[in-house]
N, C-alpha and C positions, 0 to 999 in steps of 0.2 A: 545855294546848291549849284555846283559846277557840273557841266556836262562831261561825261566820261568818253574819252576818245580811244578808239581801238585802232591799232596799226597791224597790218599783216606783214610779218617778217618771214622770209623764206631763206633756207640755207641749202646749198648744193655743193657736192664734191665733184670737181671736174676730173675725169679719168686721165690717167697717164698712159703713154704708149708703152712704157716698160711694165706696167702692172695690169694692163688691160686683159680681160678674160674673153672679150668678144670683139669682133671686127666692127660692129655697129655702135659701140660705146661712144666714140667721138661724135657721131651724128646725133645720137640720143641726147648728148650733153648740149649740143647747139640748140636743138629744139626745146629742150627743157629750160635753157637759159633765156631764150626768147619769151617763153610763157611766164617765167618767173619775173622778168622785168616788166612785162605788160600787166600782170595781175597781182602784184604785191607793192607795198609801200617801200620796202627795203629788201634787197636781195644780197645775200652774202655768199660769195663763191670761194671755195677752198680748193687749192691744187693738190691732188692726191700725192704726187711725187714730192712736192715741196714739204708736205706734212711728214711724209716718210723720212725724208732727208733730215728734217729738224729733229725728229725723234732719234734717229740713229746717230747723227753727228753731234748734236748739241746736248742731248740727254743720255748719250752713250748706251742706247738700246741696240743690241746686236741684230735682232730681227723683229722689228715692230709688227704687231698683228693689226687686223682691222679694228679689234677692240681697243687697242692703244690709240689708234688714229681717231676713232669715234670719241674716246674719252677726252682727247686733246681738243677736238672741235667743241665738245660740250663745255669744257672749262673756258674756252675763249668766248663762246657765245653767251655764257651766263655771267660773264664778268660785268660788274656794275661800277660805274664811275662815281 
């Protein structure tokens, strides 16, 4: 019987200056990144602007929504090798 090992994986979206809805978003992202790195085994950070650009340029979406961005993150994070 083998021991079951659990890993804590955290995912965060780093805000962009172009799509920011609040002045404090960059500061919150820095604090959140520090906590993620300190308290998880694996931290995945996604750049909001890069995700938007990938959807609009590479996948020809004219105006990607947050739903589209979240779906892309979900597909990337659930990919199994």
